[in-house]
Kinemage of the C-alpha trace (Angstrom):
@kinemage 1
@onewidth
@group {chain A} dominant
@subgroup {mainchain}
@vectorlist {calphas} color= white
{ca met a 1} P 13.012 21.323 23.825
{ca gln a 2} L 14.798 18.554 21.980
{ca ile a 3} L 14.629 17.756 18.254
{ca arg a 4} L 15.827 14.245 17.444
{ca lys a 5} L 15.516 11.614 14.778
{ca ala a 6} L 12.438 9.480 15.423
{ca lys a 7} L 12.683 5.796 16.247
{ca glu a 8} L 10.148 3.081 15.570
{ca glu a 9} L 8.876 3.323 19.155
{ca asp a 10} L 7.924 6.970 18.449
{ca ile a 11} L 5.397 5.960 15.766
{ca lys a 12} L 2.432 5.898 18.193
{ca ser a 13} L 3.167 9.495 19.236
{ca ile a 14} L 3.723 10.550 15.628
{ca ala a 15} L 0.358 9.039 14.657
{ca lys a 16} L -1.355 10.934 17.483
{ca val a 17} L 0.212 14.265 16.507
{ca tyr a 18} L -0.660 13.591 12.856
{ca val a 19} L -4.340 12.739 13.444
{ca asp a 20} L -4.855 15.489 16.026
{ca gly a 21} L -3.040 17.931 13.714
{ca trp a 22} L -5.278 17.036 10.789
{ca lys a 23} L -8.413 17.433 12.892
{ca thr a 24} L -7.441 20.940 14.007
{ca thr a 25} L -5.608 22.250 10.927
{ca tyr a 26} L -8.083 21.065 8.314
{ca asp a 27} L -11.337 21.558 10.235
{ca gly a 28} L -13.594 23.389 7.784
{ca leu a 29} L -11.214 22.781 4.867
{ca val a 30} L -12.088 19.131 4.211
{ca pro a 31} L -15.347 17.273 4.966
{ca asn a 32} L -15.995 16.435 8.622
{ca his a 33} L -16.684 12.784 7.769
{ca tyr a 34} L -13.137 12.547 6.381
{ca leu a 35} L -11.595 14.005 9.558
{ca glu a 36} L -13.776 11.773 11.750
{ca ser a 37} L -12.583 8.706 9.806
{ca leu a 38} L -8.916 9.300 10.712
{ca thr a 39} L -7.641 6.837 13.306
{ca tyr a 40} L -4.421 6.565 15.275
{ca glu a 41} L -4.078 2.889 14.303
{ca glu a 42} L -4.307 3.567 10.572
{ca ala a 43} L -1.922 6.520 10.892
{ca glu a 44} L 0.587 4.265 12.721
{ca gln a 45} L 0.475 1.770 9.867
{ca asn a 46} L 0.839 4.537 7.265
{ca trp a 47} L 3.879 6.041 9.013
{ca leu a 48} L 5.524 2.621 9.342
{ca leu a 49} L 4.879 2.107 5.619
{ca phe a 50} L 6.333 5.571 4.904
{ca leu a 51} L 9.546 4.634 6.720
{ca ser a 52} L 9.903 1.477 4.610
{ca asp a 53} L 9.850 3.461 1.330
{ca thr a 54} L 12.885 3.369 -0.961
{ca asn a 55} L 13.255 7.190 -1.129
{ca gln a 56} L 15.362 7.397 2.051
{ca pro a 57} L 12.495 8.562 4.310
{ca phe a 58} L 13.118 9.972 7.777
{ca ile a 59} L 11.218 11.648 10.612
{ca tyr a 60} L 12.371 14.144 13.224
{ca ile a 61} L 10.366 14.561 16.399
{ca ala a 62} L 10.069 17.471 18.846
{ca val a 63} L 10.030 16.588 22.537
{ca asn a 64} L 9.212 19.277 25.104
{ca asp a 65} L 10.874 19.705 28.494
{ca lys a 66} L 8.259 17.398 30.079
{ca gly a 67} L 9.212 14.591 27.684
{ca glu a 68} L 6.017 14.955 25.630
{ca lys a 69} L 6.206 14.469 21.868
{ca ile a 70} L 4.647 17.657 20.510
{ca gly a 71} L 5.418 17.648 16.796
{ca phe a 72} L 7.265 16.038 13.936
{ca ala a 73} L 8.578 16.619 10.438
{ca ala a 74} L 9.035 13.912 7.821
{ca gly a 75} L 11.089 14.029 4.655
{ca ser a 76} L 12.333 11.912 1.786
{ca ser a 77} L 14.235 12.202 -1.445
{ca thr a 78} L 12.142 12.829 -4.581
{ca asp a 79} L 12.122 12.029 -8.249
{ca asp a 80} L 11.485 15.700 -9.042
{ca asp a 81} L 13.904 17.028 -11.681
{ca lys a 82} L 14.559 20.292 -9.850
{ca phe a 83} L 14.174 19.559 -6.119
{ca gly a 84} L 15.926 16.565 -4.565
{ca gly a 85} L 14.160 16.560 -1.201
{ca glu a 86} L 10.588 16.775 -0.042
{ca leu a 87} L 9.346 17.939 3.318
{ca tyr a 88} L 6.621 15.328 3.354
{ca ala a 89} L 4.847 16.417 6.538
{ca leu a 90} L 5.077 18.923 9.369
{ca tyr a 91} L 2.594 18.659 12.223
{ca leu a 92} L 2.507 20.204 15.682
{ca leu a 93} L 0.042 19.842 18.508
{ca pro a 94} L -2.074 23.037 18.625
{ca glu a 95} L -0.580 24.226 21.925
{ca ser a 96} L 2.922 23.946 20.416
{ca arg a 97} L 2.335 26.228 17.448
{ca gly a 98} L 3.900 29.668 17.269
{ca leu a 99} L 6.762 28.768 19.637
{ca gly a 100} L 9.511 28.126 17.068
{ca thr a 101} L 9.089 24.354 17.081
{ca gly a 102} L 8.134 24.203 13.396
{ca lys a 103} L 11.173 26.217 12.394
{ca gln a 104} L 13.455 23.947 14.447
{ca leu a 105} L 11.948 20.843 12.824
{ca ile a 106} L 12.380 22.349 9.329
{ca ser a 107} L 15.990 23.115 10.201
{ca ala a 108} L 16.554 19.486 11.234
{ca val a 109} L 15.089 18.326 7.903
{ca ala a 110} L 17.242 20.785 5.931
{ca asn a 111} L 20.378 19.676 7.815
{ca his a 112} L 19.494 16.041 7.143
{ca phe a 113} L 19.136 16.721 3.427
{ca gln a 114} L 22.478 18.550 3.285
{ca glu a 115} L 24.219 15.663 5.053
{ca lys a 116} L 22.812 13.357 2.343
{ca gly a 117} L 23.975 15.659 -0.477
{ca ile a 118} L 20.489 17.030 -1.189
{ca tyr a 119} L 20.566 20.819 -1.401
{ca ser a 120} L 17.030 21.706 -2.508
{ca met a 121} L 13.564 20.779 -1.277
{ca met a 122} L 9.881 21.290 -1.772
{ca val a 123} L 6.711 20.889 0.306
{ca trp a 124} L 3.049 20.550 -0.694
{ca val a 125} L 0.531 22.593 1.295
{ca met a 126} L -3.223 22.906 0.905
{ca glu a 127} L -3.989 26.333 -0.574
{ca gln a 128} L -6.795 26.892 1.964
{ca asn a 129} L -4.327 26.309 4.814
{ca lys a 130} L -3.466 29.984 5.191
{ca ser a 131} L -1.271 29.519 8.265
{ca gly a 132} L 0.760 26.865 6.430
{ca leu a 133} L 1.127 29.065 3.354
{ca gly a 134} L 2.215 31.992 5.508
{ca phe a 135} L 4.710 29.873 7.432
{ca tyr a 136} L 6.439 28.564 4.293
{ca glu a 137} L 6.490 32.030 2.728
{ca trp a 138} L 7.985 33.415 5.965
{ca leu a 139} L 10.716 30.768 5.684
{ca gly a 140} L 11.532 32.003 2.178
{ca gly a 141} L 9.718 29.327 0.177
{ca lys a 142} L 8.741 30.222 -3.378
{ca glu a 143} L 5.684 28.886 -5.168
{ca tyr a 144} L 6.719 26.141 -7.594
{ca leu a 145} L 3.794 23.964 -8.729
{ca arg a 146} L 0.085 23.396 -8.200
{ca arg a 147} L -1.983 20.223 -8.129
{ca lys a 148} L -5.388 18.991 -7.053
{ca ser a 149} L -5.939 16.477 -4.249
{ca glu a 150} L -9.078 14.739 -3.041
{ca phe a 151} L -10.130 14.192 0.576
{ca gly a 152} L -13.453 12.601 1.415
{ca gly a 153} L -14.910 13.368 -2.013
{ca met a 154} L -13.816 17.017 -1.931
{ca thr a 155} L -11.202 18.372 -4.332
{ca val a 156} L -8.692 20.874 -2.948
{ca glu a 157} L -5.893 22.888 -4.518
{ca asp a 158} L -2.342 22.247 -3.298
{ca val a 159} L 0.627 24.558 -3.740
{ca ala a 160} L 4.243 23.381 -3.732
{ca phe a 161} L 6.729 25.714 -2.110
{ca cys a 162} L 10.402 25.229 -2.827
{ca trp a 163} L 13.834 26.203 -1.641
{ca glu a 164} L 16.648 25.980 -4.176
{ca asp a 165} L 19.198 26.135 -1.337
{ca val a 166} L 18.160 24.471 1.934
{ca ser a 167} L 21.130 25.989 3.767
{ca ile a 168} L 18.989 29.105 4.426
{ca leu a 169} L 16.758 26.891 6.594
{ca cys a 170} L 19.577 25.477 8.710
{ca gln a 171} L 19.927 26.909 12.206
{ca glu a 172} L 22.979 26.744 14.374
{ca asp a 173} L 22.434 24.872 17.642
């Protein structure tokens, strides 16, 4: 498997992983009509918009041995007083979960932040997303903040996990 920085031509694949990831990860956690309304085209536009943000956004993509794009992680700098970086998104195709891909993508994000002089980061995860919570706890994330978000008319609780030192997330190649 290869982890590399995404290019603009990867946006279609990123949008597919994102929409398919939402539909599997959040099935039963947000209203079905919200999940059914997600489209690849809108996701493409949103990810292109994300990359044009002023907070130094970036995306890393995972490509399997067959050349298929199977996951991605996105990050950016933040205005948070305590944590300089945010893991904005991490999505994997269902068949790619549990194989170490997520950890490799997180490592790429952490390395990217360190290269930019950002040594701490946070990530927001839906509280009902038990696998996500468990994954970030397993990686040593500590609960930092809580907020409410709304999806399709339904309010959900989000938890921010943080790492004061991203170097613990960096893997050697």
